C-alpha positions, -999 to 999 in steps of 0.1 A, spaced: -387 458 286 -407 426 284 -425 438 253 -393 448 236 -377 415 245 -406 396 229 -404 418 198 -367 411 195 -372 373 200 -401 372 175 -380 391 149 -350 368 154 -373 338 150 -387 351 117 -352 358 104 -339 323 113 -370 307 97 -365 327 66 -328 316 64 -339 280 68 -365 282 41 -340 299 17 -314 272 24 -339 245 17 -349 261 -16 -313 266 -26 -302 231 -17 -332 211 -29 -324 192 -60 -339 208 -91 -362 189 -115 -365 194 -152 -371 174 -183 -340 154 -192 -326 137 -223 -298 113 -217 -272 111 -244 -244 85 -249 -227 59 -270 -226 21 -270 -193 4 -280 -179 -31 -279 -157 -38 -248 -121 -46 -257 -87 -41 -242 -75 -27 -275 -91 8 -280 -89 4 -318 -113 -26 -315 -139 -8 -294 -163 -6 -323 -195 14 -322 -226 -8 -318 -258 -1 -338 -294 -12 -330 -288 -16 -293 -321 -13 -274 -318 11 -244 -342 15 -216 -341 39 -186 -357 25 -155 -366 40 -121 -381 17 -94 -383 -11 -120 -406 11 -142 -395 21 -177 -393 59 -179 -375 63 -213 -364 43 -243 -340 46 -272 -319 28 -299 -284 33 -309 -276 44 -345 -247 32 -368 -223 54 -349 -234 39 -315 -250 72 -305 -283 71 -285 -307 95 -268 -332 86 -242 -358 112 -232 -372 107 -197 -410 107 -196 -411 124 -162 -392 152 -145 -364 141 -123 -341 156 -98 -306 161 -110 -285 134 -93 -314 109 -89 -304 73 -95 -315 57 -128 -309 22 -143 -298 21 -180 -305 -12 -196 -287 -22 -229 -298 -52 -249 -285 -66 -282 -287 -102 -294 -250 -105 -301 -239 -90 -267 -243 -99 -231 -271 -79 -213 -258 -48 -196 -274 -28 -167 -257 4 -157 -265 21 -124 -262 58 -132 -274 92 -121 -296 117 -140 -274 147 -150 -257 166 -178 -231 139 -187 -221 116 -215 -230 80 -209 -207 54 -225 -217 17 -223 -192 -10 -230 -209 -43 -241 -192 -77 -240 -198 -99 -271 -216 -132 -265 -191 -160 -269 -199 -180 -300 -198 -218 -298 -169 -230 -318 -181 -258 -340 -159 -281 -359 -152 -264 -392 -167 -283 -422 -145 -262 -445 -113 -242 -441 -114 -206 -430 -116 -183 -460 -90 -155 -462 -102 -121 -473 -72 -99 -485 -63 -69 -506 -96 -52 -499 -104 -20 -518 -135 2 -516 -146 14 -550 -170 41 -559 -177 66 -587 -183 103 -587 -196 125 -615 -171 149 -630 -175 175 -656 -149 176 -684 -148 200 -713 -136 193 -748 -126 219 -774 -149 213 -803 -137 242 -825 -137 280 -827 -160 308 -839 -149 339 -858 -168 370 -869 -157 404 -883 -177 436 -880 -173 472 -890 -179 504 -872 -187 529 -899 -178 565 -892 -163 596 -908 -133 611 -891 -127 647 -880 -163 656 -875 -168 676 -843 -190 660 -817 -207 691 -804 -222 671 -775 -241 648 -798 -235 613 -785 -217 591 -792 -184 610 -791 -147 602 -786 -136 596 -750 -125 632 -748 -158 645 -762 -141 662 -792 -150 640 -822 -182 624 -833 -181 586 -830 -200 555 -839 -206 523 -819 -214 489 -834 -218 454 -819 -213 418 -829 -224 385 -812 -215 348 -814 -236 318 -804 -219 286 -795 -250 265 -800 -270 243 -776 -248 226 -749 -217 245 -759 -199 275 -743 -173 300 -754 -139 304 -737 -110 327 -744 -131 352 -762 -111 381 -777 -116 410 -801 -93 435 -817 -93 461 -844 -77 447 -876 -82 474 -902 -87 511 -904 -75 538 -880 -73 514 -850 -56 539 -827 -89 559 -826 -110 530 -815 -120 515 -782 -136 482 -771 -167 493 -752 -178 461 -734 -158 433 -719 -187 410 -709 -175 386 -736 -145 378 -714 -168 358 -691 -177 333 -718 -209 314 -719 -231 302 -748 -233 338 -763 -207 365 -763 -213 401 -774 -188 429 -780 -192 466 -787 -166 489 -802 -164 527 -805 -148 545 -834 -142 582 -837 -123 583 -870 -129 567 -904 -144 532 -907 -126 505 -888 -129 467 -889 -129 444 -859 -124 407 -854 -143 387 -827 -130 352 -820 -136 326 -793 -130 289 -787 -159 266 -784 -160 240 -756 -186 214 -748 -190 203 -711 -194 165 -707 -205 147 -675 -186 115 -669 -182 90 -641 -148 88 -625 -140 56 -606 -121 60 -574 -107 36 -549 -100 37 -512 -80 14 -489 -101 5 -459 -86 6 -424 -88 -28 -406 -92 -30 -368 -94 -66 -357 -121 -84 -376 -137 -51 -390 -127 -27 -418 -137 10 -420 -137 34 -449 -154 67 -459 -167 80 -492 -178 115 -503 -214 124 -501 -217 124 -539 -203 89 -543 -223 64 -563 -221 27 -569 -201 18 -537 -187 -17 -539 -159 -38 -523 -132 -54 -542 -114 -82 -524 -94 -113 -530 -112 -144 -516 -88 -172 -513 -66 -156 -540 -94 -148 -564 -103 -111 -570 -140 -104 -568 -160 -72 -568 -190 -72 -544 -216 -44 -551 -233 -29 -521 -270 -31 -524 -295 -10 -505 -292 -34 -476 -253 -33 -476 -252 -71 -480 -219 -89 -483 -217 -127 -482 -186 -126 -460 -192 -95 -437 -219 -76 -419 -219 -40 -429 -235 -7 -418 -232 29 -427 -239 63 -413 -239 98 -427 -218 126 -411 -229 162 -409 -208 171 -439 -227 143 -458 -197 120 -461 -206 84 -455 -188 61 -431 -189 23 -437 -180 -5 -413 -179 -41 -422 -172 -69 -397 -162 -104 -409 -186 -132 -405 -176 -165 -388 -155 -186 -411 -136 -156 -427 -104 -139 -417 -80 -112 -428 -44 -123 -434 
């Protein structure tokens, strides 16, 4: 009995130990490489004025040591890849720095979440104005896109004959009439629109001879293009056909388009298609209409601008007024 009791106790001890080890393994925080993703925006009581912030320097710290770095793009988006493996739920400090905004340190936890940082603008010292505030009004975004227009530059005409003798049995010597009874003939004709031109509305028809006993063989000419070719079958006496098409010339031109930016507070926003060229801003400055071309640096004398490209290749522009300027 003593031996059996010891065996039972030993077995129970092993089972309990196994359960404890399993519980520890299951409840222990898991570690894995992590990339923190988030956005940086301006703090404002009005949600429409919480603009995305670009070029914000971000650091992730643990025990005062930098374990990851990143920088926000034009949309405010940032990623910070941690250099070491961390437990899910471990504390981390996110540090945000930008010259125009107050320093921000966020106490966060490592995990699968979206991190959103709200930064407070640095109060600018109000200096006595040496000149009156300039009003910027009637703002339009202008850009051009390439379009293809076509002009009708004439037409082309050609006649051709399908020579044949009627009432001759086919006797299985191709070509024959559609029912295989009569010997037939096939002839073709082509038109060339010339370099840079294309045919449209191509058409052909029998205009002389026993037309009821003819058939248009090919219809590729209906697709147009620089060259069109037509074939006709005739199983009676000689017939005459007319091939005609209109000639068009495609021309590439620039079409100027305008867009009304949306203003939120001291900033305006607008989008343009990915194919847009020559983006500029037209605005009234103290009542005078002026067009301001965007250079590669998106420079405007009265606003700070940035741009980003969406996945569909459309471009999003945002311009914030500089001190000394205002919207009406």
